RONUTI-466682 format. One record per residue (C-alpha): residue in one letter; y negated, z negated, x negated. Coordinates in steps of 0.1 Angstrom, whole numbers. Layout:
<sites>
SITE   residu   north      up    east
SITE        a       Y       Z       X
...
</sites>
This chain:
<sites>
SITE   residu   north      up    east
SITE        m     221    -314   -1256
SITE        e     200    -301   -1291
SITE        l     169    -308   -1277
SITE        l     175    -348   -1276
SITE        f     183    -353   -1309
SITE        i     161    -332   -1322
SITE        a     135    -348   -1302
SITE        l     155    -386   -1317
SITE        g     148    -370   -1351
SITE        g     107    -365   -1341
SITE        a     106    -391   -1330
SITE        v     125    -405   -1364
SITE        l     101    -397   -1388
SITE        g      71    -403   -1367
SITE        l      83    -441   -1369
SITE        a      88    -437   -1404
SITE        a      55    -416   -1416
SITE        r      38    -445   -1394
SITE        y      53    -475   -1412
SITE        s      51    -456   -1448
SITE        l      19    -444   -1451
SITE        p     -13    -471   -1452
SITE        g     -36    -466   -1416
SITE        r     -13    -482   -1396
SITE        q     -33    -510   -1380
SITE        t     -54    -480   -1367
SITE        h     -40    -469   -1344
SITE        g     -14    -470   -1319
SITE        a      19    -480   -1329
SITE        v      35    -453   -1305
SITE        l       7    -422   -1313
SITE        v      22    -413   -1346
SITE        p      62    -409   -1330
SITE        a      52    -399   -1292
SITE        i      29    -368   -1315
SITE        g      65    -363   -1338
SITE        t      91    -361   -1310
SITE        l      63    -340   -1294
SITE        v      59    -314   -1327
SITE        a      96    -320   -1329
SITE        s     104    -307   -1291
SITE        v      80    -280   -1288
SITE        v      88    -262   -1322
SITE        w     128    -259   -1320
SITE        v     116    -246   -1286
SITE        a      95    -217   -1301
SITE        l     123    -212   -1323
SITE        t     151    -212   -1300
SITE        w     127    -183   -1280
SITE        a     123    -162   -1315
SITE        g     162    -161   -1314
SITE        l     170    -185   -1338
SITE        a     207    -202   -1322
SITE        w     211    -244   -1324
SITE        n     242    -241   -1347
SITE        d     223    -222   -1376
SITE        g     207    -250   -1399
SITE        w     179    -232   -1405
SITE        i     164    -241   -1377
SITE        w     170    -276   -1378
SITE        w     153    -282   -1417
SITE        i     127    -264   -1409
SITE        t     119    -281   -1373
SITE        l     122    -313   -1385
SITE        g      99    -302   -1413
SITE        v      75    -295   -1394
SITE        t      78    -325   -1378
SITE        a      76    -345   -1407
SITE        l      47    -326   -1425
SITE        a      24    -330   -1388
SITE        s      38    -371   -1387
SITE        g      23    -375   -1424
SITE        a     -10    -352   -1417
SITE        a     -16    -371   -1381
SITE        d     -16    -406   -1395
SITE        l     -31    -399   -1426
SITE        t     -60    -379   -1401
SITE        l     -63    -411   -1375
SITE        g     -66    -435   -1401
SITE        r     -88    -423   -1421
SITE        t    -109    -408   -1389
SITE        r    -107    -442   -1373
SITE        a    -116    -465   -1402
SITE        a    -151    -437   -1411
SITE        g    -153    -446   -1371
SITE        d    -149    -480   -1375
SITE        e    -176    -478   -1406
SITE        r    -204    -463   -1381
SITE        m    -200    -487   -1356
SITE        l    -205    -513   -1383
SITE        h    -236    -501   -1395
SITE        a    -252    -491   -1366
SITE        l    -251    -523   -1351
SITE        l    -264    -538   -1381
SITE        r    -289    -511   -1380
SITE        e    -297    -520   -1346
SITE        g    -295    -560   -1350
SITE        h    -269    -571   -1324
SITE        p    -278    -597   -1301
SITE        t    -242    -619   -1313
SITE        r    -258    -620   -1347
SITE        a    -277    -653   -1351
</sites>
């Protein structure tokens, strides 16, 4: 049951990263929340395998902190990468004389 709660927390942190950081128009609406959910779930399972108890506060703080950092980094990286790729494509199309250009 706690894994469900932490996955939901990861999705919420991913949503917060998506809508609070710039560049959200460059990637899909579900991508960053999905990354948050995945990171939260993997970190939680890894920490439980490492011996942290689910009712210990540290496992919650570590998992949600890592998830917030990963979601923010993913959102910023995706935005920058996509904007740079779009800029390169625009310059390539303008250089080659795209057929739709009059």
